[in-house]
N, CA, C and O of each residue as an XYZ file, in Angstrom:
740
protein
N     -21.628     35.222     61.198
C     -21.808     35.563     59.642
C     -20.097     35.188     59.138
O     -19.782     34.505     58.164
N     -19.245     35.796     60.032
C     -17.637     36.124     59.065
C     -17.191     33.830     59.751
O     -16.684     32.790     59.331
N     -17.720     34.277     60.680
C     -16.898     32.354     60.888
C     -17.225     31.242     60.064
O     -16.604     30.182     59.980
N     -18.572     31.685     59.282
C     -19.480     30.296     58.556
C     -18.081     30.761     57.416
O     -17.071     30.061     57.343
N     -18.223     31.724     56.801
C     -17.378     32.113     55.676
C     -16.340     31.931     55.846
O     -15.846     31.341     54.884
N     -15.569     32.157     56.720
C     -13.981     31.623     57.288
C     -13.870     29.440     57.110
O     -12.952     28.891     56.500
N     -14.911     28.745     57.738
C     -14.677     28.130     57.735
C     -14.510     27.088     56.428
O     -13.916     26.032     56.643
N     -14.815     27.250     55.622
C     -14.558     26.247     54.531
C     -12.738     27.006     54.329
O     -11.756     26.380     54.727
N     -12.666     27.921     53.888
C     -11.222     28.163     53.998
C     -10.230     28.020     54.904
O      -9.019     27.941     54.697
N     -10.874     27.989     56.002
C      -9.890     27.044     56.698
C      -9.743     25.829     56.819
O      -8.600     25.410     57.004
N     -10.686     25.043     56.762
C     -10.800     23.715     56.273
C      -9.232     23.020     55.294
O      -8.329     22.205     55.481
N      -9.772     24.124     54.062
C      -8.673     23.963     52.800
C      -7.406     24.324     53.209
O      -6.447     23.733     52.713
N      -7.232     25.217     54.050
C      -6.163     25.338     54.803
C      -5.263     24.320     55.578
O      -4.065     24.604     55.558
N      -5.663     23.032     56.350
C      -5.276     22.677     57.363
C      -5.296     21.432     55.846
O      -4.266     21.149     55.235
N      -5.978     21.148     55.673
C      -5.995     19.667     54.805
C      -4.406     20.070     53.518
O      -3.396     19.476     53.139
N      -5.014     21.291     53.300
C      -3.237     21.665     52.373
C      -2.050     21.743     53.520
O      -0.878     21.488     53.245
N      -2.306     21.962     54.274
C      -0.760     21.945     55.029
C      -0.261     20.544     55.337
O       0.913     20.233     55.538
N      -1.167     19.859     55.345
C      -0.679     18.467     55.340
C       0.097     17.823     54.467
O       0.780     16.812     54.623
N      -0.106     18.640     53.344
C       0.915     18.122     51.857
C       2.202     18.604     51.742
O       2.060     19.808     51.960
N       3.417     18.392     51.524
C       4.647     19.102     51.160
C       4.121     19.795     49.184
O       3.367     19.167     48.441
N       4.658     20.873     48.899
C       5.048     21.372     47.940
C       5.016     20.186     47.071
O       4.045     19.926     46.359
N       6.438     19.226     47.151
C       6.384     17.977     46.228
C       5.274     17.121     45.964
O       5.201     16.451     44.933
N       4.335     17.119     46.938
C       2.671     16.365     47.342
C       1.893     16.493     46.317
O       1.511     15.736     45.424
N       1.590     18.397     46.800
C       0.855     19.491     45.754
C       0.997     19.055     44.201
O       0.071     18.768     43.442
N       2.310     19.074     43.928
C       2.936     19.348     42.288
C       2.440     17.542     41.947
O       1.748     17.259     40.969
N       2.852     16.681     42.759
C       2.878     15.744     42.295
C       0.989     15.070     41.723
O       0.653     14.244     40.874
N       0.558     15.534     42.246
C      -1.011     15.243     42.487
C      -1.752     15.562     41.311
O      -2.713     15.012     40.774
N      -0.801     17.011     40.917
C      -1.378     17.922     39.638
C      -0.401     16.901     38.275
O      -0.381     17.185     37.078
N       0.113     16.054     38.751
C       0.976     15.640     37.496
C       1.823     16.714     37.009
O       1.888     17.233     35.894
N       2.563     16.969     38.258
C       3.715     17.951     37.712
C       4.473     17.473     38.605
O       4.275     16.876     39.664
N       5.780     17.967     37.786
C       6.984     17.626     38.537
C       7.566     18.839     38.738
O       7.336     19.817     38.025
N       8.606     18.829     40.043
C       9.369     19.844     41.138
C      10.395     20.054     41.090
O      10.895     21.145     41.364
N      11.305     18.536     40.534
C      12.568     18.343     40.511
C      13.604     19.716     39.893
O      14.570     20.245     40.444
N      12.858     20.070     38.326
C      14.013     20.376     38.451
C      13.937     21.649     39.128
O      14.958     21.973     39.737
N      13.022     22.391     39.157
C      12.479     23.892     40.101
C      13.755     23.238     41.617
O      14.685     23.941     42.011
N      13.574     22.417     41.953
C      14.109     22.391     42.987
C      15.711     21.711     43.769
O      16.108     21.679     44.934
N      16.504     21.070     41.993
C      16.923     20.220     41.922
C      18.810     20.983     43.019
O      19.774     20.359     43.461
N      18.595     21.964     43.017
C      19.651     22.431     43.114
C      19.390     22.335     44.886
O      20.566     22.292     45.249
N      18.607     22.281     46.099
C      18.426     21.771     47.527
C      17.682     20.636     47.740
O      17.283     20.356     48.870
N      17.424     19.868     46.665
C      17.374     18.272     47.193
C      18.686     17.231     47.025
O      19.745     17.138     46.403
N      17.896     16.538     47.985
C      19.218     15.535     48.276
C      18.368     14.342     48.855
O      17.179     14.647     48.954
N      18.612     13.306     49.185
C      18.049     11.664     49.674
C      17.756     11.656     50.747
O      17.437     10.616     51.322
N      17.789     13.226     51.518
C      16.701     13.478     52.936
C      15.840     14.290     52.562
O      15.061     14.465     53.500
N      15.464     15.089     51.389
C      14.301     15.798     51.588
C      14.307     15.784     49.529
O      14.372     16.759     48.780
N      14.241     14.745     49.278
C      13.809     14.220     48.111
C      12.253     14.212     47.303
O      11.222     14.001     47.942
N      12.252     14.375     46.376
C      10.434     15.009     45.309
C      10.175     13.497     45.282
O      10.968     12.645     44.881
N       8.837     13.280     45.812
C       8.295     11.639     45.401
C       7.297     11.683     43.874
O       6.141     12.049     43.663
N       8.450     11.087     42.934
C       7.549     11.359     42.187
C       5.980     10.319     41.509
O       5.019     10.768     40.884
N       6.171      9.265     41.821
C       5.367      8.139     42.175
C       5.866      6.962     42.960
O       6.972      6.841     43.487
N       4.601      5.892     42.948
C       4.831      4.961     43.606
C       4.582      3.211     43.469
O       3.763      2.491     42.898
N       5.479      3.060     44.119
C       5.352      0.609     43.380
C       4.337      0.196     45.460
O       4.581      0.390     46.651
N       3.321     -0.379     44.646
C       2.538     -1.656     45.303
C       3.487     -2.501     45.022
O       3.988     -2.514     43.898
N       4.042     -3.673     46.388
C       4.614     -5.119     45.798
C       3.692     -6.021     46.510
O       3.488     -5.684     47.676
N       2.987     -7.248     46.043
C       2.736     -8.243     46.697
C       3.705     -9.230     46.988
O       4.441     -9.669     46.105
N       3.758     -9.608     48.149
C       4.865    -10.882     48.209
C       4.330    -11.931     48.616
O       3.375    -11.921     49.392
N       5.002    -13.251     48.035
C       4.775    -14.823     48.633
C       5.323    -15.149     48.391
O       6.245    -14.566     47.822
N       5.255    -16.869     48.674
C       6.190    -18.269     48.433
C       5.626    -18.509     46.998
O       4.432    -18.436     46.710
N       6.085    -18.642     46.608
C       6.347    -19.586     45.383
C       6.639    -21.114     45.201
O       6.431    -21.824     44.217
N       7.091    -21.373     46.223
C       7.306    -22.612     46.434
C       6.116    -23.688     47.432
O       6.402    -24.678     48.106
N       4.561    -22.960     47.175
C       3.648    -23.012     47.885
C       2.689    -23.256     46.408
O       2.717    -22.368     45.557
N       2.188    -24.011     46.273
C       1.408    -24.084     44.698
C      -0.169    -23.018     45.624
O      -0.373    -21.914     45.121
N      -0.980    -23.371     46.682
C      -2.210    -22.329     46.646
C      -1.509    -21.172     46.913
O      -1.972    -20.150     46.408
N      -0.403    -21.064     47.648
C      -0.020    -19.025     48.341
C      -0.051    -18.793     46.854
O      -0.351    -17.617     46.644
N       0.129    -19.411     45.837
C       1.023    -18.734     44.848
C      -0.628    -18.112     43.765
O      -1.063    -17.103     43.209
N      -0.934    -19.332     43.991
C      -1.979    -19.450     43.203
C      -3.332    -18.010     43.579
O      -4.114    -17.591     42.726
N      -3.276    -17.610     44.748
C      -3.535    -17.052     45.887
C      -3.577    -15.232     45.042
O      -4.368    -14.364     44.672
N      -1.664    -15.644     45.151
C      -1.541    -14.031     44.703
C      -2.188    -13.806     43.596
O      -3.082    -12.968     43.480
N      -1.609    -14.837     42.363
C      -2.210    -14.659     41.099
C      -3.437    -14.119     41.181
O      -3.704    -13.113     40.525
N      -4.190    -14.611     41.856
C      -5.312    -14.123     42.111
C      -5.923    -12.582     42.196
O      -6.811    -12.019     41.556
N      -4.983    -12.117     43.358
C      -4.633    -11.160     43.611
C      -4.581     -9.888     42.744
O      -5.312     -8.918     42.545
N      -3.369    -10.338     42.314
C      -3.068     -9.168     41.129
C      -3.853     -9.598     40.161
O      -3.458     -8.790     39.320
N      -4.934    -10.445     39.395
C      -5.750    -10.000     38.498
C      -7.074     -9.947     38.712
O      -7.893    -10.097     37.805
N      -7.503     -9.642     40.425
C      -8.410     -8.516     40.142
C      -7.822     -7.272     41.016
O      -8.529     -6.377     41.480
N      -6.986     -7.327     41.102
C      -6.040     -5.714     41.151
C      -6.262     -4.959     39.515
O      -7.085     -4.077     39.271
N      -5.538     -5.422     38.773
C      -5.707     -5.688     37.159
C      -7.593     -5.384     36.897
O      -7.875     -4.430     36.172
N      -8.347     -5.921     37.289
C      -8.963     -5.939     36.691
C     -10.195     -4.360     37.330
O     -10.834     -3.495     36.731
N     -10.010     -4.666     38.599
C     -10.372     -2.945     39.333
C      -9.600     -1.627     38.864
O     -10.186     -0.549     38.962
N      -8.595     -1.672     38.471
C      -8.018     -0.548     37.964
C      -8.031     -0.613     36.326
O      -7.697      0.414     35.735
N      -8.416     -1.822     35.527
C      -8.438     -1.922     34.247
C      -7.513     -1.730     33.724
O      -7.368     -0.725     33.029
N      -6.492     -2.727     33.907
C      -4.758     -2.546     33.937
C      -4.543     -3.689     32.610
O      -3.425     -4.091     32.286
N      -5.989     -4.180     31.831
C      -5.915     -5.384     31.044
C      -5.131     -5.244     29.740
O      -5.402     -4.461     28.829
N      -3.464     -6.679     29.809
C      -3.603     -6.133     28.163
C      -1.488     -6.091     28.146
O      -0.811     -5.723     29.106
N      -1.005     -6.511     26.975
C       0.383     -5.819     27.279
C       0.582     -4.099     27.259
O       1.468     -3.491     27.858
N      -0.298     -3.608     26.557
C      -0.171     -2.485     26.207
C      -0.397     -1.458     27.833
O      -0.347     -0.230     27.905
N      -0.647     -2.449     28.992
C      -0.489     -1.983     30.482
C       0.619     -2.035     31.124
O       0.950     -1.649     32.244
N       1.429     -2.822     29.864
C       2.996     -3.106     30.797
C       4.001     -2.057     31.549
O       4.441     -1.175     30.811
N       4.273     -2.038     32.426
C       5.644     -0.574     32.335
C       6.545     -0.865     31.058
O       6.652     -2.015     30.631
N       6.900     -0.271     30.730
C       8.051     -0.303     29.794
C       9.435      0.712     29.997
O      10.119      1.281     29.146
N       9.539      0.687     31.429
C      10.521      1.542     31.881
C      10.948      1.029     33.114
O      10.049      0.676     33.877
N      12.531      0.856     33.627
C      12.963      0.141     34.697
C      12.051      0.309     35.940
O      11.431      1.310     36.300
N      12.124     -0.938     36.512
C      11.368     -0.418     37.955
C      11.838      0.290     38.400
O      10.979      0.919     39.018
N      13.293      0.954     38.641
C      13.689      1.611     39.366
C      13.750      3.193     39.179
O      14.277      4.059     39.876
N      12.962      3.269     37.890
C      12.686      4.649     37.355
C      11.458      5.500     38.350
O      10.658      4.772     38.938
N      11.378      6.390     38.453
C      10.737      7.071     39.176
C       9.774      7.509     38.313
O       8.821      8.068     38.855
N       9.744      7.390     36.822
C       8.842      7.763     35.997
C       8.195      9.118     36.193
O       7.036      8.887     35.851
N       8.260     10.539     36.579
C       7.581     11.084     36.330
C       6.586     11.392     35.696
O       6.887     11.706     34.545
N       4.711     11.496     36.069
C       3.703     11.873     35.075
C       3.767     10.352     34.153
O       2.941     10.483     33.250
N       4.274      9.311     34.077
C       3.579      7.635     33.555
C       2.583      6.921     34.684
O       2.468      6.520     35.841
N       2.045      7.075     33.560
C       0.693      6.402     33.740
C       0.637      5.151     35.147
O       1.673      4.981     35.789
N      -0.294      4.567     35.416
C      -0.212      3.837     36.159
C       0.374      2.137     35.460
O      -0.069      2.023     34.317
N       1.088      1.083     35.821
C       1.425     -0.094     34.745
C       1.834     -1.162     35.625
O       2.154     -0.843     36.770
N       1.886     -2.545     35.238
C       1.601     -3.375     36.233
C       3.318     -4.304     34.755
O       3.433     -4.357     33.530
N       4.298     -4.853     36.113
C       5.465     -4.758     35.893
C       5.132     -6.675     36.029
O       4.178     -7.166     36.634
N       6.325     -7.525     35.209
C       5.897     -9.051     35.304
C       6.063     -9.126     36.903
O       6.561     -8.400     37.762
N       5.199    -10.734     36.868
C       5.626    -11.661     37.978
C       7.092    -12.103     38.044
O       7.815    -12.373     37.084
N       7.377    -12.127     39.241
C       8.765    -12.663     39.678
C       8.427    -13.121     40.655
O       8.057    -12.705     41.753
N       8.726    -14.963     39.726
C       8.075    -16.079     40.380
C       9.749    -16.410     41.458
O       9.736    -17.270     42.339
N      11.173    -15.473     41.117
C      12.169    -16.200     42.103
C      12.584    -14.301     42.748
O      12.288    -13.191     42.305
N      13.459    -14.825     44.074
C      14.049    -13.130     43.916
C      14.510    -12.350     43.072
O      15.389    -12.780     42.325
N      14.155    -11.280     42.971
C      14.775    -10.724     42.032
C      14.804     -9.263     42.288
O      13.791     -8.686     42.684
N      15.880     -8.666     42.085
C      15.777     -6.965     42.656
C      16.363     -7.388     44.054
O      17.162     -8.307     44.233
N      15.632     -6.256     45.362
C      15.978     -5.978     46.413
C      14.504     -7.050     47.366
O      14.230     -6.833     48.546
N      13.828     -8.054     46.565
C      13.190     -9.231     47.189
C      13.883    -10.166     46.880
O      14.712    -10.318     45.982
N      13.426    -10.956     47.853
C      14.629    -12.354     48.423
C      13.433    -13.531     48.623
O      13.441    -14.534     49.336
N      12.231    -12.919     47.556
C      11.160    -13.966     47.574
C      10.520    -13.556     46.292
O      11.055    -12.736     45.546
N       9.330    -14.145     46.022
C       8.591    -14.366     44.429
C       7.728    -13.318     45.149
O       7.335    -13.200     46.309
N       7.552    -12.455     43.792
C       6.773    -10.964     44.199
C       6.197    -10.594     42.858
O       6.190    -11.194     41.783
N       5.725     -9.453     43.229
C       5.062     -8.777     41.654
C       4.859     -6.998     41.974
O       5.165     -6.434     43.024
N       4.362     -6.465     40.953
C       4.644     -4.616     41.280
C       3.682     -4.075     40.530
O       3.229     -4.708     39.576
N       3.248     -2.877     40.835
C       2.563     -1.789     40.186
C       2.735     -0.963     40.427
O       2.743     -0.649     41.618
N       3.080      0.253     39.058
C       3.719      1.432     39.368
C       1.947      2.048     39.666
O       0.795      1.689     39.425
N       2.638      3.115     40.299
C       1.567      3.981     40.566
C       1.549      6.039     40.844
O       2.114      6.707     41.710
N       0.909      6.344     40.017
C       1.261      7.953     40.171
C       0.726      8.312     41.592
O       0.051      7.552     42.288
N       1.069      9.411     41.885
C       0.830     10.092     43.101
C      -0.974     10.265     43.186
O      -1.447     10.295     44.322
N      -1.607     10.336     42.405
C      -2.726     10.922     42.239
C      -3.891      9.671     42.477
O      -5.014      9.841     42.952
N      -3.376      8.537     42.071
C      -3.884      7.074     42.360
C      -3.625      6.736     43.535
O      -4.529      6.030     43.981
N      -2.528      6.970     44.492
C      -1.733      5.855     45.566
C      -3.312      6.128     46.462
O      -4.187      5.313     46.169
N      -3.614      6.975     47.284
C      -5.026      6.356     47.973
C      -6.041      5.235     47.558
O      -6.467      4.304     48.242
N      -6.397      5.671     45.864
C      -7.084      4.644     46.255
C      -6.556      3.020     45.775
O      -7.176      1.972     45.952
N      -5.413      3.178     45.216
C      -4.933      1.608     45.022
C      -4.583      0.788     46.312
O      -4.817     -0.381     46.617
N      -4.022      1.680     46.883
C      -3.496      1.297     48.335
C      -4.651      1.050     49.165
O      -4.378      0.002     49.751
N      -5.714      1.414     49.512
C      -6.893      1.238     50.268
C      -6.829     -0.118     49.407
O      -6.272     -1.160     49.752
N      -7.521      0.126     48.211
C      -8.003     -1.725     47.321
C      -6.937     -2.621     47.822
O      -7.130     -3.609     48.531
N      -6.151     -2.326     47.527
C      -5.166     -3.702     47.868
C      -4.622     -3.746     49.247
O      -3.776     -4.609     49.478
N      -5.030     -2.843     50.313
C      -4.782     -3.427     51.170
C      -6.490     -3.593     52.718
O      -6.730     -3.382     53.907
N      -7.034     -4.031     51.616
C      -8.652     -3.854     52.070
C      -8.362     -5.722     51.204
O      -8.167     -6.621     52.022
N      -8.361     -5.936     50.410
C      -8.696     -7.263     49.829
C      -6.883     -8.430     49.741
O      -6.695     -9.491     49.147
N      -6.037     -7.704     50.490
C      -5.034     -8.580     50.702
C      -4.826     -9.748     50.835
O      -4.139    -10.449     50.093
N      -5.777    -10.281     52.423
C      -5.878    -10.826     52.694
C      -4.979    -11.555     53.450
O      -4.697    -11.034     54.529
N      -4.328    -12.848     53.138
C      -2.912    -13.379     53.735
C      -2.059    -12.746     52.866
O      -1.049    -13.415     53.082
N      -1.827    -12.168     52.273
C      -0.634    -11.824     51.180
C       0.276    -10.637     52.119
O      -0.343     -9.971     52.948
N       1.626    -10.444     51.949
C       2.160     -9.388     52.494
C       2.032     -8.080     50.812
O       2.167     -8.098     49.589
N       1.748     -7.299     51.762
C       2.004     -5.909     50.683
C       3.541     -4.882     51.432
O       3.994     -4.681     52.559
N       3.765     -4.618     50.513
C       5.184     -3.211     50.978
C       5.043     -2.388     49.798
O       5.080     -2.790     48.635
N       4.845     -0.951     50.282
C       4.484      0.004     49.438
C       5.569      1.124     49.880
O       5.942      1.496     50.993
N       5.948      1.537     48.492
C       7.237      2.572     48.455
C       7.281      3.469     47.767
O       7.182      3.160     46.579
N       7.379      4.389     47.945
C       7.993      5.910     46.957
C       8.878      5.625     46.417
O       9.594      4.708     46.818
N       9.237      6.598     44.870
C      10.007      6.364     43.898
C      10.344      7.937     43.398
O       9.719      8.709     42.671
N      11.602      8.055     44.113
C      12.164      9.171     44.150
C      13.396      9.321     43.474
O      13.565     10.384     42.876
N      14.243      8.515     43.451
C      15.501      8.509     42.612
C      16.483      7.637     43.578
O      17.388      6.843     43.321
N      15.664      8.340     45.363
C      16.861      7.716     46.258
C      16.421      6.038     46.853
O      15.998      5.803     47.985
N      16.617      5.179     45.938
C      16.482      4.237     46.374
C      16.873      3.072     47.277
O      16.688      1.868     47.101
N      17.484      3.745     48.330
C      17.814      3.600     49.651
C      16.970      3.865     50.381
O      16.303      3.211     51.182
N      16.997      4.691     50.143
C      15.801      5.524     51.179
C      14.073      4.725     50.843
O      13.417      4.268     51.780
N      13.683      4.695     49.725
C      12.387      4.724     48.717
C      12.275      3.342     49.866
O      11.444      3.376     50.774
N      13.329      2.018     49.660
C      12.867      0.889     50.388
C      13.398      0.514     51.743
O      13.332     -0.616     52.225
N      13.935      1.578     52.313
C      14.333      1.392     53.345
C      14.124      2.273     54.625
O      14.401      1.857     55.750
N      13.573      3.621     54.352
C      13.388      4.467     55.148
C      11.392      4.555     54.486
O      10.421      3.991     54.992
N      11.412      4.968     53.929
C       9.834      5.657     53.221
C       9.082      5.003     53.195
O       7.938      5.332     52.881
N       9.530      3.467     53.609
C       8.150      2.512     52.964
C       7.148      2.353     53.408
O       6.718      3.433     53.811
N       6.120      1.143     53.670
C       4.861      0.927     54.661
C       5.358      0.041     54.348
O       6.160      0.122     53.418
N       5.013     -1.667     55.218
C       4.712     -2.851     55.272
C       2.700     -3.275     55.939
O       2.059     -2.870     56.908
N       2.388     -4.188     54.853
C       1.106     -4.565     55.422
C       1.360     -5.970     55.118
O       1.579     -6.398     53.984
N       1.306     -6.934     56.601
C       0.856     -8.165     56.763
C       2.685     -8.388     57.166
O       3.288     -7.367     57.496
N       3.259     -9.368     57.127
C       4.971     -9.629     57.464
C       5.511     -9.025     57.154
O       5.574     -9.108     55.928
N       6.390     -7.899     57.744
C       7.380     -7.628     57.057
C       8.809     -7.954     56.724
O       9.709     -7.905     57.562
N       9.012     -8.358     55.206
C      10.163     -8.810     54.883
C      11.259     -7.645     54.729
O      11.259     -6.414     54.718
N      12.243     -8.741     54.613
C      13.790     -8.188     54.113
C      13.868     -7.938     52.889
O      13.471     -8.566     51.908
N      14.659     -6.529     53.051
C      15.264     -6.284     51.030
C      16.092     -6.050     51.660
O      16.319     -5.751     52.833
N      16.986     -6.342     50.034
C      18.096     -6.157     49.845
C      19.281     -4.888     49.343
O      19.734     -4.621     48.230
N      19.483     -4.382     50.473
C      19.236     -2.909     49.468
C      20.866     -2.424     49.249
O      21.350     -1.292     49.250
N      21.563     -3.894     49.045
C      23.167     -3.598     48.310
C      22.961     -3.884     47.070
O      24.052     -3.900     46.502
N      21.442     -4.305     45.797
C      21.697     -4.032     44.417
C      21.556     -2.595     44.050
O      22.009     -2.164     42.989
N      20.753     -1.635     45.167
C      20.358     -0.364     44.213
C      21.549      0.523     43.995
O      22.526      0.583     44.742
N      21.287      1.479     42.449
C      22.258      1.664     41.620
C      22.273      3.242     41.642
O      23.164      3.917     41.127
N      21.337      3.669     42.206
C      20.514      5.186     42.135
C      20.133      5.942     43.222
O      19.114      5.564     43.800
N      20.786      7.061     43.703
C      21.076      7.263     44.948
C      20.885      8.804     45.235
O      21.164      9.397     46.277
N      20.355      9.307     44.096
C      19.533     10.517     43.655
C      18.467     11.018     43.361
O      17.811     10.465     42.478
N      17.858     12.438     44.116
C      16.818     12.724     43.696
C      16.927     12.650     42.206
O      17.848     13.203     41.605
N      15.799     11.830     41.495
C      15.692     12.142     40.640
C      16.369     10.703     39.179
O      16.352     10.884     37.962
N      16.658      9.970     39.607
C      17.373      9.130     39.142
C      16.877      7.964     38.717
O      16.145      7.191     39.336
N      17.486      7.828     37.179
C      16.854      6.913     37.229
C      17.394      5.839     36.534
O      17.790      6.022     35.383
N      17.508      4.203     37.318
C      18.333      3.119     36.775
C      18.342      2.798     35.272
O      17.413      2.924     34.473
N      19.636      2.342     35.054
C      19.760      2.569     33.275
C      18.715      0.705     33.447
O      18.837      0.008     34.454
N      17.849      0.317     32.286
C      17.527     -1.211     32.803
C      18.367     -2.133     32.761
O      18.069     -3.258     33.162
């Protein structure tokens, strides 16, 4: 009987052990930067949000059309229709607590990306469902997912995930490298 009562508690404890306090607070929509700013560095920065990027060849009309179709499907799936769902803050802004939104399609190299791409801003509580969807529907397109902590170099060069072909990024353009930093537009 005691084992039966302890099983749910042990299960919850083991799941929670996989998350840091930053993840836990972020999933609840809270930020912990203020609490931890004295101890935070770019080696242990809190993660406030994520970006999902889709990279594609703008010089190939069919490749571009397919990438835009994937973008439209993502927008449909996650109800991001209209300019009201366009991100209104700089791409490098961790924007704690902001709602999911989209950035415009960049048909030429932009920011650290050396090819055409588009991105979605994703709050931590939606990362699992959005990343699962894009990975299952990406087809031939390359997906780059990274956190937004304010430490742009680490976010894009240490703490990222690629699905498909790994593309180089130009980390020399970053201006923010401390936790919570938001670049000027």
